[in-house]
GULO-916211 format. One line per 3 residues: number of its first residue (from 0); for each residue x, y, z of N, C-alpha, C. Coordinates in nm, 3 decimals, decimal comma. Atoms other than C-alpha are relative to their C-alpha. Last residue first. Layout:
BEGIN
NUM = X/Y/Z/X/Y/Z/X/Y/Z | ...
This chain:
BEGIN
273 = -0,143/0,029/-0,038/1,105/-2,020/3,981/0,020/-0,161/-0,028 | -0,012/0,085/-0,119/0,782/-1,948/3,787/0,139/-0,039/0,027 | -0,054/0,133/0,036/0,809/-1,652/3,558/-0,001/-0,076/0,129
270 = -0,103/0,050/-0,091/0,604/-1,334/3,610/0,038/-0,146/-0,028 | -0,111/-0,083/-0,016/0,280/-1,242/3,439/0,096/-0,053/0,105 | -0,017/-0,074/0,129/0,013/-1,467/3,299/0,124/0,088/0,011
267 = 0,052/-0,139/-0,006/0,046/-1,706/3,606/0,037/0,073/-0,139 | -0,117/-0,100/-0,023/0,120/-2,062/3,511/-0,053/0,137/-0,008 | -0,038/-0,083/0,106/-0,182/-2,293/3,552/0,106/0,103/0,031
264 = -0,136/0,015/0,043/-0,170/-2,554/3,821/0,037/0,092/-0,124 | -0,086/0,010/-0,113/-0,475/-2,459/4,016/0,153/-0,001/-0,037 | -0,043/-0,129/-0,033/-0,661/-2,343/3,699/0,104/0,005/0,118
261 = -0,016/0,017/-0,146/-0,657/-2,689/3,552/0,060/0,132/0,055 | -0,089/-0,105/-0,066/-0,782/-2,633/3,195/-0,005/-0,025/0,150 | 0,071/-0,063/-0,106/-0,908/-2,950/3,020/0,095/0,107/0,071
258 = -0,068/0,016/-0,130/-0,721/-3,026/2,694/-0,090/0,074/0,102 | 0,080/-0,046/-0,109/-0,884/-3,100/2,352/0,075/-0,020/0,129 | -0,036/0,072/-0,132/-0,660/-3,141/2,053/-0,063/0,067/0,117
255 = -0,007/-0,069/-0,125/-0,796/-3,038/1,712/0,039/-0,087/0,115 | 0,115/0,023/-0,086/-0,692/-3,221/1,399/0,004/0,087/0,133 | 0,090/-0,096/0,047/-0,448/-3,149/1,112/-0,131/-0,016/0,079
252 = 0,120/0,078/0,031/-0,259/-3,480/1,187/-0,116/0,096/-0,041 | -0,036/0,130/0,078/0,085/-3,321/1,170/-0,128/-0,067/-0,042 | -0,023/-0,028/0,133/-0,037/-2,969/1,269/0,022/-0,125/-0,091
249 = -0,102/0,083/0,039/-0,208/-3,081/1,585/0,027/0,014/-0,150 | 0,006/0,046/0,130/-0,419/-2,782/1,694/0,125/-0,097/-0,024 | -0,122/-0,028/0,064/-0,507/-2,675/2,048/-0,009/-0,068/-0,140
246 = -0,008/0,070/0,122/-0,848/-2,654/2,200/0,126/0,040/-0,074 | -0,089/-0,074/0,104/-0,843/-2,535/2,560/0,005/-0,099/-0,112 | -0,090/0,085/0,080/-1,123/-2,642/2,799/0,084/0,081/-0,087
243 = -0,080/-0,073/0,090/-1,320/-2,487/3,080/0,091/-0,098/-0,080 | -0,138/-0,028/-0,056/-1,591/-2,691/3,243/0,082/0,067/-0,113 | 0,007/-0,091/-0,114/-1,967/-2,727/3,199/0,139/0,009/0,068
240 = -0,058/0,068/-0,115/-1,930/-3,019/2,967/0,001/0,071/0,120 | 0,056/0,141/-0,011/-2,168/-2,904/2,686/0,058/-0,071/0,127 | 0,145/-0,006/-0,019/-2,118/-2,525/2,715/-0,047/-0,143/0,028
237 = 0,027/-0,053/-0,137/-1,741/-2,562/2,760/-0,146/0,006/0,034 | -0,028/0,107/-0,098/-1,730/-2,795/2,460/-0,013/0,052/0,147 | 0,100/0,100/0,007/-1,919/-2,544/2,234/0,030/-0,118/0,118
234 = 0,136/-0,041/-0,043/-1,723/-2,243/2,345/-0,096/-0,105/0,003 | 0,005/-0,031/-0,151/-1,382/-2,418/2,322/-0,134/0,050/0,042 | -0,049/-0,138/-0,027/-1,434/-2,574/1,983/-0,016/0,028/0,144
231 = -0,097/0,018/-0,115/-1,461/-2,949/1,900/0,063/0,143/0,013 | 0,063/0,049/-0,124/-1,774/-2,909/1,673/0,098/0,011/0,126 | 0,114/-0,081/-0,014/-1,647/-2,727/1,363/-0,065/-0,016/0,138
228 = -0,049/-0,137/-0,028/-1,299/-2,871/1,370/-0,116/0,097/0,026 | -0,056/-0,021/-0,132/-1,450/-3,221/1,407/0,040/0,148/0,032 | -0,129/0,061/-0,001/-1,673/-3,181/1,096/0,070/0,023/0,146
225 = -0,084/-0,040/0,118/-2,031/-3,113/1,163/0,134/-0,066/0,007 | -0,031/0,114/0,083/-2,305/-3,133/1,432/0,083/0,052/-0,124 | -0,091/-0,039/0,108/-2,372/-2,900/1,721/0,028/-0,134/-0,076
222 = -0,025/-0,142/-0,015/-2,630/-2,876/2,018/0,099/0,037/-0,121 | -0,115/-0,024/0,084/-2,796/-3,215/1,954/0,033/0,153/-0,011 | 0,010/-0,077/0,132/-3,032/-3,240/2,238/0,133/0,002/-0,074
219 = 0,088/0,059/0,087/-3,086/-3,493/2,522/-0,017/0,073/-0,134 | 0,134/0,000/-0,051/-2,931/-3,276/2,790/-0,107/-0,050/-0,100 | 0,016/-0,045/-0,132/-2,622/-3,218/2,584/-0,145/0,006/0,049
216 = 0,127/0,002/-0,071/-2,519/-3,400/2,265/0,011/0,069/0,142 | -0,023/-0,025/-0,144/-2,238/-3,318/2,026/-0,140/0,007/0,063 | 0,123/-0,059/-0,054/-2,252/-3,478/1,681/0,022/0,012/0,151
213 = 0,024/0,015/-0,146/-1,918/-3,534/1,505/-0,132/0,067/0,035 | 0,104/-0,086/-0,053/-1,854/-3,603/1,147/-0,011/-0,019/0,138 | 0,018/-0,093/0,097/-1,550/-3,757/0,969/-0,103/0,107/0,033
210 = 0,122/-0,034/0,063/-1,440/-3,921/1,280/0,002/0,091/-0,108 | 0,058/0,113/0,079/-1,115/-4,099/1,371/-0,128/0,047/-0,084 | -0,088/0,071/0,083/-0,881/-3,821/1,479/-0,071/-0,092/-0,094
207 = -0,061/-0,100/0,098/-1,120/-3,575/1,636/0,080/-0,064/-0,101 | 0,103/-0,039/0,093/-1,322/-3,859/1,791/0,056/0,093/-0,108 | 0,022/0,112/0,094/-0,997/-3,993/1,947/-0,103/0,030/-0,106
204 = -0,111/-0,001/0,106/-0,931/-3,652/2,086/-0,007/-0,118/-0,095 | 0,023/-0,103/0,101/-1,279/-3,636/2,237/0,117/0,006/-0,104 | -0,129/-0,049/0,023/-1,254/-3,972/2,419/-0,015/0,103/-0,115
201 = -0,034/-0,098/-0,108/-1,602/-4,028/2,541/0,129/0,069/-0,030 | -0,132/-0,017/-0,056/-1,717/-4,196/2,217/0,010/0,101/0,120 | 0,012/-0,081/-0,121/-2,037/-4,331/2,071/0,132/-0,001/0,067
198 = -0,080/0,043/-0,123/-1,944/-4,460/1,729/-0,032/0,099/0,109 | 0,022/-0,083/-0,112/-2,162/-4,465/1,411/0,072/-0,051/0,136 | -0,052/0,052/-0,127/-2,051/-4,625/1,090/-0,018/0,112/0,110
195 = 0,020/-0,114/-0,085/-2,252/-4,596/0,772/0,052/-0,046/0,141 | 0,094/0,012/-0,102/-2,105/-4,863/0,544/-0,017/0,130/0,074 | 0,136/-0,061/0,022/-1,953/-4,790/0,209/-0,103/-0,010/0,103
192 = 0,075/0,084/0,082/-1,645/-5,006/0,201/-0,144/0,038/-0,022 | -0,049/-0,002/0,134/-1,432/-4,725/0,317/-0,074/-0,095/-0,099 | 0,053/-0,119/0,059/-1,664/-4,701/0,617/0,047/0,017/-0,147
189 = 0,143/0,024/0,019/-1,589/-5,069/0,690/-0,063/0,120/-0,074 | 0,009/0,086/0,115/-1,211/-5,014/0,658/-0,149/-0,018/-0,040 | -0,038/-0,070/0,120/-1,218/-4,715/0,883/-0,021/-0,088/-0,132
186 = 0,108/-0,103/0,031/-1,410/-4,899/1,149/0,031/0,069/-0,125 | 0,113/0,071/0,058/-1,162/-5,192/1,121/-0,116/0,097/-0,039 | -0,027/0,049/0,142/-0,871/-4,962/1,147/-0,116/-0,074/-0,062
183 = 0,029/-0,120/0,079/-1,024/-4,798/1,469/0,030/-0,040/-0,151 | 0,141/-0,038/0,014/-1,059/-5,135/1,628/-0,034/0,111/-0,093 | 0,067/0,104/0,084/-0,705/-5,245/1,549/-0,144/0,035/-0,023
180 = -0,030/-0,021/0,138/-0,567/-4,916/1,665/-0,071/-0,102/-0,081 | 0,084/-0,113/0,052/-0,754/-4,951/1,996/0,029/0,014/-0,143 | 0,116/0,057/0,034/-0,584/-5,304/2,029/-0,109/0,120/-0,049
177 = -0,008/0,090/0,119/-0,243/-5,153/2,018/-0,125/-0,049/-0,051 | -0,027/-0,076/0,121/-0,324/-4,861/2,249/0,008/-0,083/-0,125 | -0,131/-0,061/-0,004/-0,499/-5,069/2,511/0,026/0,065/-0,131
174 = -0,111/0,051/0,077/-0,871/-5,125/2,487/0,138/0,071/0,026 | -0,075/0,081/-0,074/-1,141/-5,077/2,747/0,134/-0,053/-0,077 | -0,018/-0,038/-0,145/-1,319/-4,778/2,615/0,100/-0,084/0,082
171 = -0,146/-0,005/-0,032/-1,241/-4,839/2,247/0,017/0,024/0,145 | -0,066/0,114/0,036/-1,596/-4,964/2,132/0,155/0,003/0,051 | -0,132/0,004/-0,065/-1,775/-4,702/2,334/0,086/-0,129/-0,036
168 = 0,006/-0,083/-0,114/-2,119/-4,789/2,187/0,129/-0,011/0,085 | -0,086/0,050/-0,117/-2,085/-4,912/1,840/0,000/0,094/0,109 | 0,016/-0,087/-0,102/-2,347/-4,885/1,545/0,078/-0,055/0,124
165 = -0,067/0,064/-0,120/-2,264/-5,045/1,215/0,000/0,109/0,108 | -0,032/-0,094/-0,103/-2,502/-4,966/0,920/0,070/-0,076/0,114 | 0,015/0,056/-0,140/-2,543/-5,144/0,590/0,055/0,106/0,104
162 = -0,122/-0,003/-0,079/-2,602/-4,972/0,250/-0,034/-0,043/0,150 | 0,026/0,020/-0,142/-2,934/-5,083/0,092/0,134/-0,003/0,065 | 0,038/-0,129/-0,062/-2,934/-4,963/-0,267/-0,038/-0,002/0,145
159 = -0,010/-0,116/0,081/-2,934/-5,320/-0,393/-0,042/0,125/0,068 | 0,117/-0,043/0,071/-2,912/-5,573/-0,117/0,016/0,128/-0,084 | 0,013/-0,136/0,049/-2,606/-5,750/0,005/-0,132/0,015/-0,076
156 = -0,006/-0,031/0,148/-2,658/-6,070/0,193/-0,016/0,137/-0,028 | 0,140/-0,038/0,040/-2,556/-6,093/0,563/0,000/0,033/-0,149 | 0,079/0,115/0,051/-2,228/-6,280/0,585/-0,138/0,032/-0,043
153 = -0,063/0,073/0,121/-1,980/-5,990/0,605/-0,095/-0,111/-0,055 | 0,005/-0,093/0,113/-2,197/-5,773/0,833/0,053/-0,074/-0,123 | 0,138/-0,015/0,052/-2,271/-6,057/1,065/-0,001/0,100/-0,118
150 = 0,041/0,118/0,065/-1,907/-6,144/1,089/-0,138/0,012/-0,056 | -0,061/0,011/0,134/-1,800/-5,794/1,151/-0,044/-0,116/-0,075 | 0,065/-0,098/0,090/-2,055/-5,762/1,433/0,060/-0,011/-0,144
147 = 0,138/0,047/0,031/-1,947/-6,080/1,602/-0,062/0,089/-0,096 | -0,005/0,103/0,094/-1,586/-5,959/1,574/-0,129/-0,065/-0,034 | -0,031/-0,069/0,126/-1,688/-5,637/1,746/0,022/-0,108/-0,110
144 = 0,126/-0,055/0,053/-1,858/-5,850/2,012/0,022/0,079/-0,121 | 0,079/0,112/0,043/-1,529/-6,044/2,067/-0,134/0,046/-0,059 | -0,044/0,036/0,143/-1,351/-5,714/2,072/-0,065/-0,127/-0,054
141 = 0,047/-0,104/0,103/-1,565/-5,598/2,364/0,051/-0,038/-0,140 | 0,144/0,017/0,033/-1,496/-5,917/2,551/-0,053/0,088/-0,105 | 0,010/0,121/0,078/-1,119/-5,883/2,507/-0,150/-0,030/-0,036
138 = -0,031/-0,039/0,137/-1,138/-5,523/2,640/-0,012/-0,114/-0,096 | 0,102/-0,088/0,046/-1,330/-5,633/2,950/0,035/0,038/-0,148 | 0,010/-0,135/-0,056/-1,097/-5,920/3,014/-0,098/0,086/-0,062
135 = -0,068/-0,102/0,077/-1,178/-6,275/2,916/-0,008/0,141/0,069 | -0,136/-0,017/-0,053/-1,273/-6,546/3,164/0,084/0,111/-0,071 | 0,019/-0,060/-0,136/-1,651/-6,514/3,097/0,151/0,023/0,067
132 = 0,039/-0,138/0,009/-1,603/-6,578/2,730/0,019/0,072/0,138 | 0,132/-0,050/-0,045/-1,450/-6,914/2,783/-0,011/0,142/0,005 | -0,002/-0,048/-0,136/-1,142/-6,958/2,567/-0,142/0,029/0,048
129 = 0,066/0,100/-0,083/-1,176/-7,147/2,250/-0,002/0,022/0,139 | 0,117/0,048/0,083/-1,089/-6,850/2,009/-0,074/-0,098/0,084 | 0,116/0,019/-0,096/-0,867/-6,685/2,270/-0,126/-0,060/-0,064
126 = -0,031/0,098/-0,108/-0,524/-6,709/2,102/-0,109/-0,024/0,093 | -0,038/0,137/0,044/-0,651/-6,570/1,776/0,024/-0,088/0,111 | 0,059/0,094/-0,089/-0,811/-6,266/1,949/0,028/-0,140/-0,038
123 = -0,107/0,023/-0,091/-0,627/-5,970/1,778/-0,033/-0,114/0,108 | 0,023/-0,096/-0,110/-0,944/-5,835/1,615/0,113/-0,037/0,118 | -0,015/-0,136/0,044/-0,847/-5,988/1,285/-0,010/0,099/0,114
120 = -0,138/-0,021/0,021/-0,800/-6,324/1,454/0,018/0,142/-0,037 | -0,070/-0,010/-0,131/-1,147/-6,312/1,594/0,142/0,028/-0,021 | 0,040/-0,140/-0,057/-1,292/-6,242/1,248/0,066/0,019/0,134
117 = -0,070/-0,096/0,077/-1,087/-6,539/1,096/-0,042/0,146/0,059 | -0,150/0,008/-0,056/-1,210/-6,775/1,375/0,070/0,110/-0,072 | -0,001/-0,052/-0,129/-1,570/-6,679/1,291/0,136/0,000/0,055
114 = 0,023/-0,148/0,008/-1,524/-6,722/0,919/0,007/0,062/0,138 | -0,125/-0,061/0,045/-1,380/-7,075/0,985/-0,009/0,149/-0,010 | -0,104/0,011/-0,102/-1,674/-7,164/1,209/0,129/0,058/-0,053
111 = 0,019/-0,104/-0,100/-1,930/-7,035/0,964/0,113/-0,003/0,096 | -0,042/-0,140/0,053/-1,772/-7,232/0,672/-0,025/0,098/0,106 | -0,146/-0,008/0,017/-1,788/-7,549/0,875/0,049/0,135/-0,046
108 = -0,061/-0,021/-0,136/-2,151/-7,483/0,982/0,165/0,005/-0,010 | -0,014/0,133/-0,064/-2,282/-7,431/0,629/0,080/0,022/0,132 | -0,138/0,051/0,018/-2,387/-7,082/0,539/0,022/-0,122/0,081
105 = -0,008/0,137/0,054/-2,733/-6,922/0,508/0,150/-0,035/-0,028 | -0,148/0,013/0,016/-2,774/-6,618/0,725/0,022/-0,151/-0,042 | -0,047/-0,108/0,086/-3,142/-6,526/0,695/0,147/-0,002/-0,030
102 = 0,036/0,010/0,143/-3,258/-6,733/0,988/0,032/0,122/-0,090 | 0,142/-0,034/0,000/-3,043/-6,701/1,300/-0,052/-0,013/-0,149 | 0,059/0,132/-0,012/-2,692/-6,842/1,369/-0,158/0,030/0,014
99 = 0,028/0,055/0,140/-2,526/-6,535/1,219/-0,069/-0,138/0,022 | 0,073/-0,090/0,096/-2,520/-6,297/1,512/-0,041/-0,058/-0,124 | 0,139/-0,028/-0,038/-2,432/-6,556/1,772/-0,081/0,078/-0,105
96 = 0,094/0,058/0,093/-2,122/-6,677/1,585/-0,139/0,036/0,034 | -0,016/-0,074/0,128/-1,880/-6,437/1,768/-0,092/-0,054/-0,105 | 0,062/-0,131/-0,021/-2,023/-6,557/2,103/0,016/0,075/-0,132
93 = 0,144/0,026/-0,003/-1,943/-6,925/2,008/-0,069/0,132/0,010 | 0,046/0,032/0,138/-1,593/-6,830/1,897/-0,155/-0,011/-0,007 | -0,011/-0,121/0,080/-1,521/-6,658/2,236/-0,058/-0,028/-0,137
90 = -0,136/-0,031/0,045/-1,639/-6,975/2,412/-0,005/0,141/-0,078 | -0,033/0,010/0,139/-1,984/-6,970/2,582/0,152/0,028/-0,019 | -0,140/0,010/0,025/-2,102/-7,030/2,934/0,018/-0,024/-0,146
87 = -0,054/0,135/0,010/-2,468/-6,917/2,983/0,159/-0,001/-0,037 | 0,053/0,087/-0,105/-2,644/-6,608/3,094/0,066/-0,140/0,004 | 0,045/0,125/0,059/-2,436/-6,362/2,892/-0,039/-0,093/0,110
84 = -0,003/0,111/-0,102/-2,398/-6,002/3,000/-0,067/-0,124/-0,070 | 0,095/0,104/0,029/-2,315/-5,741/2,727/0,027/-0,111/0,105 | -0,028/0,108/-0,083/-2,132/-5,402/2,774/-0,114/-0,107/-0,025
81 = -0,109/-0,025/-0,090/-2,100/-5,110/2,557/0,042/-0,106/0,092 | 0,025/-0,069/-0,123/-2,316/-5,254/2,294/0,125/0,033/0,085 | -0,097/0,048/-0,098/-2,192/-5,353/1,942/-0,030/0,093/0,122
78 = -0,020/-0,075/-0,115/-2,495/-5,313/1,710/0,106/-0,069/0,088 | -0,056/0,081/-0,116/-2,531/-5,440/1,351/0,034/0,099/0,113 | -0,070/-0,085/-0,099/-2,762/-5,292/1,075/0,052/-0,095/0,110
75 = -0,024/-0,136/0,060/-2,899/-5,429/0,745/0,071/0,090/0,113 | -0,068/0,004/0,126/-2,926/-5,814/0,779/0,051/0,141/-0,038 | -0,125/0,072/-0,017/-3,014/-5,802/1,141/0,075/-0,014/-0,124
72 = -0,097/-0,082/-0,057/-3,280/-5,539/1,069/0,146/-0,066/0,020 | -0,040/-0,098/0,104/-3,461/-5,774/0,836/0,110/0,097/0,052 | -0,087/0,069/0,100/-3,453/-6,061/1,079/0,046/0,102/-0,099
69 = -0,138/0,021/-0,054/-3,576/-5,832/1,363/0,089/-0,067/-0,094 | -0,020/0,121/-0,086/-3,870/-5,724/1,148/0,135/-0,012/0,054 | -0,087/0,106/0,057/-3,882/-5,373/1,024/0,001/-0,109/0,093
66 = 0,101/0,096/0,070/-4,170/-5,128/1,122/0,073/-0,115/-0,066 | 0,101/0,044/-0,085/-3,975/-4,937/1,386/-0,088/-0,108/-0,062 | -0,062/0,115/-0,081/-3,682/-4,894/1,149/-0,097/-0,070/0,101
63 = 0,025/-0,023/-0,135/-3,895/-4,694/0,905/0,050/-0,124/0,077 | 0,104/0,091/-0,061/-3,742/-4,746/0,568/-0,010/0,016/0,152 | 0,133/-0,040/0,033/-3,567/-4,466/0,381/-0,100/-0,076/0,065
60 = 0,017/0,003/0,156/-3,222/-4,627/0,378/-0,143/0,030/-0,038 | -0,124/0,058/0,063/-3,256/-4,679/0,749/-0,028/-0,021/-0,148 | 0,006/0,076/0,130/-3,523/-4,460/0,902/0,142/-0,047/-0,033
57 = -0,127/0,040/0,040/-3,587/-4,336/1,255/-0,005/-0,084/-0,126 | -0,019/0,125/0,082/-3,908/-4,150/1,332/0,149/-0,017/-0,035 | -0,095/-0,011/0,109/-4,029/-3,886/1,575/0,021/-0,134/-0,063
54 = 0,049/-0,093/0,114/-4,202/-3,919/1,919/0,109/0,003/-0,107 | 0,135/-0,049/-0,041/-4,184/-4,161/2,211/-0,058/0,088/-0,109 | 0,007/-0,137/-0,029/-3,899/-4,345/2,026/-0,149/0,032/0,039
51 = 0,095/-0,086/0,080/-3,901/-4,710/2,035/0,009/0,137/0,056 | 0,089/-0,084/-0,082/-3,591/-4,890/2,169/-0,090/0,077/-0,086 | 0,025/0,067/-0,121/-3,399/-5,172/2,008/-0,091/0,068/0,097
48 = 0,135/0,067/-0,006/-3,450/-5,030/1,668/-0,021/-0,076/0,124 | -0,006/0,137/0,027/-3,081/-4,956/1,615/-0,141/-0,067/-0,016 | -0,040/0,018/0,134/-3,139/-4,584/1,600/0,011/-0,141/-0,044
45 = 0,114/-0,033/0,087/-3,334/-4,591/1,915/0,036/-0,014/-0,141 | 0,096/0,104/-0,003/-3,059/-4,782/2,097/-0,128/0,025/-0,086 | -0,050/0,124/0,076/-2,795/-4,558/1,964/-0,103/-0,108/0,003
42 = 0,011/-0,032/0,137/-2,984/-4,246/2,083/0,045/-0,122/-0,086 | 0,146/0,008/0,039/-3,024/-4,395/2,424/-0,020/0,016/-0,150 | 0,030/0,132/0,015/-2,647/-4,451/2,437/-0,145/-0,021/-0,034
39 = -0,083/0,066/0,113/-2,577/-4,086/2,362/-0,039/-0,149/-0,017 | 0,095/0,078/0,090/-2,851/-3,940/2,577/0,065/-0,077/-0,111 | 0,044/-0,081/0,114/-2,657/-3,661/2,753/-0,099/-0,065/-0,088
36 = 0,139/-0,034/-0,003/-2,637/-3,856/3,075/-0,051/0,082/-0,102 | 0,086/0,103/-0,060/-2,262/-3,840/3,096/-0,138/0,033/0,020 | -0,027/0,047/-0,139/-2,117/-3,564/2,884/-0,094/-0,115/0,037
33 = 0,083/-0,078/-0,090/-2,133/-3,553/2,500/0,027/-0,044/0,143 | -0,066/-0,045/-0,119/-2,002/-3,723/2,194/-0,083/0,079/0,098 | 0,103/-0,071/-0,090/-2,157/-3,906/1,902/0,072/0,025/0,131
30 = -0,023/0,029/-0,143/-1,890/-4,000/1,630/-0,109/0,087/0,077 | 0,074/-0,107/-0,078/-1,996/-4,033/1,273/0,025/-0,038/0,139 | 0,013/0,033/-0,142/-1,759/-4,240/1,050/-0,053/0,115/0,069
27 = -0,071/-0,086/-0,092/-1,810/-4,200/0,673/-0,022/-0,051/0,144 | -0,130/-0,045/0,042/-1,894/-4,409/0,372/0,079/0,083/0,094 | -0,085/0,108/0,052/-2,265/-4,429/0,416/0,135/0,061/-0,032
24 = -0,005/0,031/0,145/-2,413/-4,143/0,613/0,094/-0,102/-0,043 | -0,122/0,071/0,011/-2,508/-4,134/0,992/0,006/-0,050/-0,156 | -0,028/0,088/0,120/-2,773/-3,877/1,036/0,126/-0,063/0,009
21 = -0,127/0,064/0,015/-2,926/-3,702/1,341/0,001/-0,082/-0,126 | -0,030/0,036/0,143/-3,213/-3,489/1,434/0,143/-0,036/-0,012 | -0,126/0,018/0,058/-3,314/-3,499/1,798/-0,008/-0,022/-0,156
18 = 0,010/-0,047/0,137/-3,639/-3,358/1,924/0,138/-0,004/-0,074 | 0,091/-0,118/0,023/-3,551/-3,400/2,295/0,010/0,046/-0,135 | -0,022/-0,064/0,129/-3,396/-3,727/2,406/-0,105/0,101/-0,036
15 = -0,134/0,036/0,026/-3,389/-3,832/2,768/0,052/0,042/-0,127 | -0,021/-0,008/0,151/-3,708/-3,650/2,863/0,143/-0,020/-0,024 | -0,108/-0,080/0,038/-3,778/-3,769/3,227/0,023/-0,003/-0,153
12 = 0,019/-0,135/-0,012/-4,103/-3,886/3,362/0,100/0,094/-0,041 | -0,005/-0,029/-0,147/-3,974/-4,232/3,404/-0,029/0,142/0,031 | 0,011/0,127/-0,079/-3,902/-4,256/3,034/0,010/0,050/0,148
9 = 0,046/-0,046/-0,136/-3,948/-3,984/2,754/-0,009/-0,137/0,080 | 0,019/0,115/-0,082/-3,761/-4,035/2,423/-0,033/0,057/0,153 | -0,004/-0,014/-0,150/-3,773/-3,780/2,158/-0,027/-0,124/0,070
6 = 0,013/0,117/-0,095/-3,683/-3,817/1,789/0,004/0,051/0,149 | 0,097/-0,051/-0,107/-3,762/-3,513/1,562/-0,010/-0,103/0,101 | 0,070/-0,129/0,030/-3,599/-3,692/1,260/-0,094/0,025/0,124
3 = 0,109/-0,023/-0,093/-3,345/-3,971/1,307/-0,056/0,138/-0,021 | 0,047/-0,138/-0,041/-3,157/-4,093/1,004/-0,089/-0,005/0,122 | 0,065/0,017/-0,123/-2,938/-4,390/0,902/-0,040/0,140/0,052
0 = -0,031/-0,083/-0,116/-2,835/-4,369/0,540/-0,092/-0,018/0,115
């Protein structure tokens, strides 16, 4: 399990995270939602070990993340950032292989290349394996990094009582509908295999459909955490996003549907519109 206990981050005189308690449990998908500037990406960076907390502790399977070596963390958790800039020209395949060309991932080059190609194909990128990364669209680049994460998870050695974790920052933001489904299905597959999957999402309706658990952040604090129906409520979302919302129910999917209220176009309560 990936846990944060009493985690605060202060930078530039600003408290970005404020005594956050959070957990991502093996076998489920946990979505982190909230308005811009709530601290979602910062929380992901602290959970991954990329950023040190000013206060509090983050543990992965009971071990302090801040005390683990980069090689150890690479075998136990994988991160897909919202955006990644590369200083050199790489092909999509070369980027997908970046996570497993470090010590601790022992596989011969031919096998690595084959596994990398298969990971890209699973993400709908079979036609782009040898294409320059810099020429890909934003959504294609994001899926290349998801393929990199999948490959790293698959090749890293399994350790007894050490479930792995996948942390993704807005993995569906630039995807069209078909490729969004591919990404979601991979996340579900990994959770089904026992991984702890954390996804930072802006799309509240996607969080309602995909996530088993939702954590809602505002001003660096977790103001609610639980099943989607417990968190995606009109009072909580109105408080978090400072706007009126209406939460409907999709009977077929048995999930809440979040709709912003546009008062200008609302139908009056009395009298029918012509």
